[in-house]
LUMFI-734359 format. One record per residue (C-alpha): residue in three letters; x negated, z, y negated. Coordinates in steps of 0.001 Angstrom, whole numbers, padded with zeros to 6 digits, always signed. Example, Ala and Ser with C-alpha at 12.3 -4.5 7.8 and 13.67 -1.06 7.14 Angstrom:
REM LUMFI-734359
<r><residu>ala</residu><u>-012300</u><w>+007800</w><v>+004500</v></r>
<r><residu>ser</residu><u>-013670</u><w>+007140</w><v>+001060</v></r>
REM end
This chain:
REM LUMFI-734359
<r><residu>met</residu><u>+148615</u><w>-052787</w><v>+075970</v></r>
<r><residu>lys</residu><u>+146991</u><w>-049424</w><v>+075581</v></r>
<r><residu>met</residu><u>+146307</u><w>-048057</w><v>+072127</v></r>
<r><residu>met</residu><u>+142774</u><w>-047147</w><v>+073179</v></r>
<r><residu>thr</residu><u>+142037</u><w>-050785</w><v>+073992</v></r>
<r><residu>ile</residu><u>+143196</u><w>-051836</w><v>+070542</v></r>
<r><residu>ala</residu><u>+141081</u><w>-049079</w><v>+069003</v></r>
<r><residu>tyr</residu><u>+138027</u><w>-050235</w><v>+070992</v></r>
<r><residu>ile</residu><u>+138553</u><w>-053800</w><v>+069792</v></r>
<r><residu>ile</residu><u>+138843</u><w>-052808</w><v>+066140</v></r>
<r><residu>ile</residu><u>+135872</u><w>-050442</w><v>+066296</v></r>
<r><residu>ser</residu><u>+133681</u><w>-052971</w><v>+068100</v></r>
<r><residu>ile</residu><u>+134473</u><w>-055693</w><v>+065550</v></r>
<r><residu>ile</residu><u>+133675</u><w>-053343</w><v>+062657</v></r>
<r><residu>val</residu><u>+130413</u><w>-052186</w><v>+064257</v></r>
<r><residu>val</residu><u>+129245</u><w>-055696</w><v>+065155</v></r>
<r><residu>asn</residu><u>+130107</u><w>-056966</w><v>+061679</v></r>
<r><residu>tyr</residu><u>+128233</u><w>-054107</w><v>+060021</v></r>
<r><residu>leu</residu><u>+125134</u><w>-054399</w><v>+062202</v></r>
<r><residu>val</residu><u>+124838</u><w>-058174</w><v>+062031</v></r>
<r><residu>ser</residu><u>+125350</u><w>-058170</w><v>+058254</v></r>
<r><residu>leu</residu><u>+122772</u><w>-055401</w><v>+057845</v></r>
<r><residu>ile</residu><u>+120178</u><w>-057219</w><v>+059947</v></r>
<r><residu>met</residu><u>+120801</u><w>-060601</w><v>+058349</v></r>
<r><residu>asn</residu><u>+120636</u><w>-059168</w><v>+054827</v></r>
<r><residu>phe</residu><u>+117311</u><w>-057541</w><v>+055727</v></r>
<r><residu>leu</residu><u>+116011</u><w>-060870</w><v>+057010</v></r>
<r><residu>gly</residu><u>+117340</u><w>-062717</w><v>+053959</v></r>
<r><residu>val</residu><u>+119755</u><w>-064971</w><v>+055850</v></r>
<r><residu>glu</residu><u>+122897</u><w>-065950</w><v>+053951</v></r>
<r><residu>val</residu><u>+126369</u><w>-065547</w><v>+055427</v></r>
<r><residu>gln</residu><u>+127018</u><w>-069283</w><v>+055400</v></r>
<r><residu>phe</residu><u>+124414</u><w>-069746</w><v>+058152</v></r>
<r><residu>tyr</residu><u>+125618</u><w>-067113</w><v>+060617</v></r>
<r><residu>gly</residu><u>+129267</u><w>-066560</w><v>+059637</v></r>
<r><residu>gly</residu><u>+130653</u><w>-069139</w><v>+062049</v></r>
<r><residu>tyr</residu><u>+128815</u><w>-067601</w><v>+064975</v></r>
<r><residu>leu</residu><u>+129996</u><w>-064142</w><v>+063949</v></r>
<r><residu>phe</residu><u>+133640</u><w>-065253</w><v>+063883</v></r>
<r><residu>trp</residu><u>+133183</u><w>-066936</w><v>+067257</v></r>
<r><residu>phe</residu><u>+131894</u><w>-063653</w><v>+068678</v></r>
<r><residu>phe</residu><u>+134879</u><w>-061819</w><v>+067153</v></r>
<r><residu>ala</residu><u>+137174</u><w>-064283</w><v>+068945</v></r>
<r><residu>leu</residu><u>+135420</u><w>-063455</w><v>+072230</v></r>
<r><residu>ile</residu><u>+135968</u><w>-059750</w><v>+071613</v></r>
<r><residu>leu</residu><u>+139660</u><w>-060364</w><v>+070884</v></r>
<r><residu>phe</residu><u>+140078</u><w>-062499</w><v>+074007</v></r>
<r><residu>trp</residu><u>+138365</u><w>-059829</w><v>+076122</v></r>
<r><residu>gly</residu><u>+140743</u><w>-057195</w><v>+074825</v></r>
<r><residu>phe</residu><u>+144062</u><w>-059009</w><v>+074778</v></r>
<r><residu>leu</residu><u>+143984</u><w>-061432</w><v>+077700</v></r>
<r><residu>pro</residu><u>+145077</u><w>-060045</w><v>+081075</v></r>
<r><residu>gly</residu><u>+142586</u><w>-059248</w><v>+083810</v></r>
<r><residu>pro</residu><u>+141996</u><w>-061417</w><v>+086856</v></r>
<r><residu>thr</residu><u>+144793</u><w>-061695</w><v>+089394</v></r>
<r><residu>asn</residu><u>+144164</u><w>-062076</w><v>+093114</v></r>
<r><residu>tyr</residu><u>+146700</u><w>-064715</w><v>+094132</v></r>
<r><residu>phe</residu><u>+145289</u><w>-065201</w><v>+097631</v></r>
<r><residu>gly</residu><u>+144863</u><w>-061572</w><v>+098626</v></r>
<r><residu>asn</residu><u>+146591</u><w>-059949</w><v>+101568</v></r>
<r><residu>thr</residu><u>+149839</u><w>-058596</w><v>+100115</v></r>
<r><residu>ser</residu><u>+151637</u><w>-057875</w><v>+103388</v></r>
<r><residu>ser</residu><u>+151431</u><w>-054424</w><v>+104941</v></r>
<r><residu>thr</residu><u>+150878</u><w>-055767</w><v>+108475</v></r>
<r><residu>thr</residu><u>+147327</u><w>-056556</w><v>+109469</v></r>
<r><residu>ser</residu><u>+146046</u><w>-057960</w><v>+112709</v></r>
<r><residu>ser</residu><u>+143441</u><w>-055894</w><v>+114544</v></r>
REM end
Protein backbone atom coordinates (compact mmCIF):
# COMPACT_ATOMS: atom_id res chain seq x y z
CA MET A 1 0.00 0.00 0.00
CA LYS A 2 1.30 3.41 -0.89
CA MET A 3 1.93 5.95 1.82
CA MET A 4 0.09 8.58 -0.21
CA THR A 5 -3.06 6.47 -0.18
CA ILE A 6 -2.90 6.20 3.60
CA ALA A 7 -2.33 9.95 3.83
CA TYR A 8 -5.35 10.60 1.57
CA ILE A 9 -7.51 8.36 3.75
CA ILE A 10 -6.47 10.07 6.98
CA ILE A 11 -6.84 13.57 5.53
CA SER A 12 -10.24 12.81 4.01
CA ILE A 13 -11.56 11.41 7.30
CA ILE A 14 -10.33 14.47 9.20
CA VAL A 15 -11.82 16.88 6.65
CA VAL A 16 -15.18 15.11 6.47
CA ASN A 17 -15.38 14.91 10.26
CA TYR A 18 -14.57 18.61 10.63
CA LEU A 19 -17.00 19.78 7.95
CA VAL A 20 -19.92 17.61 9.04
CA SER A 21 -19.43 18.58 12.70
CA LEU A 22 -19.22 22.26 11.76
CA ILE A 23 -22.40 22.13 9.68
CA MET A 24 -24.34 20.09 12.21
CA ASN A 25 -23.31 22.35 15.09
CA PHE A 26 -24.48 25.35 13.06
CA LEU A 27 -27.82 23.65 12.44
CA GLY A 28 -28.12 22.61 16.09
CA VAL A 29 -28.13 18.86 15.47
CA GLU A 30 -26.59 16.75 18.22
CA VAL A 31 -23.94 14.12 17.53
CA GLN A 32 -26.17 11.29 18.69
CA PHE A 33 -28.40 11.81 15.64
CA TYR A 34 -25.76 11.82 12.91
CA GLY A 35 -22.80 10.03 14.51
CA GLY A 36 -23.77 6.59 13.25
CA TYR A 37 -24.03 7.81 9.68
CA LEU A 38 -20.69 9.59 10.00
CA PHE A 39 -18.96 6.41 11.19
CA TRP A 40 -20.60 4.47 8.37
CA PHE A 41 -19.18 6.96 5.87
CA PHE A 42 -15.74 6.63 7.50
CA ALA A 43 -15.98 2.86 7.00
CA LEU A 44 -16.71 3.45 3.30
CA ILE A 45 -13.64 5.67 3.03
CA LEU A 46 -11.50 3.01 4.72
CA PHE A 47 -12.84 0.27 2.45
CA TRP A 48 -12.18 2.42 -0.63
CA GLY A 49 -8.60 2.94 0.44
CA PHE A 50 -7.60 -0.48 1.72
CA LEU A 51 -9.49 -3.00 -0.40
CA PRO A 52 -7.84 -4.03 -3.68
CA GLY A 53 -9.09 -2.76 -7.02
CA PRO A 54 -11.16 -4.81 -9.44
CA THR A 55 -9.50 -7.78 -11.10
CA ASN A 56 -10.34 -8.89 -14.63
CA TYR A 57 -10.51 -12.68 -14.31
CA PHE A 58 -11.95 -13.24 -17.78
CA GLY A 59 -9.67 -10.96 -19.77
CA ASN A 60 -7.40 -12.12 -22.56
CA THR A 61 -4.13 -12.96 -20.81
CA SER A 62 -2.47 -14.87 -23.66
CA SER A 63 -0.18 -13.05 -26.07
CA THR A 64 -1.65 -14.76 -29.15
CA THR A 65 -4.71 -13.19 -30.69
CA SER A 66 -6.72 -14.35 -33.65
CA SER A 67 -7.10 -11.88 -36.51
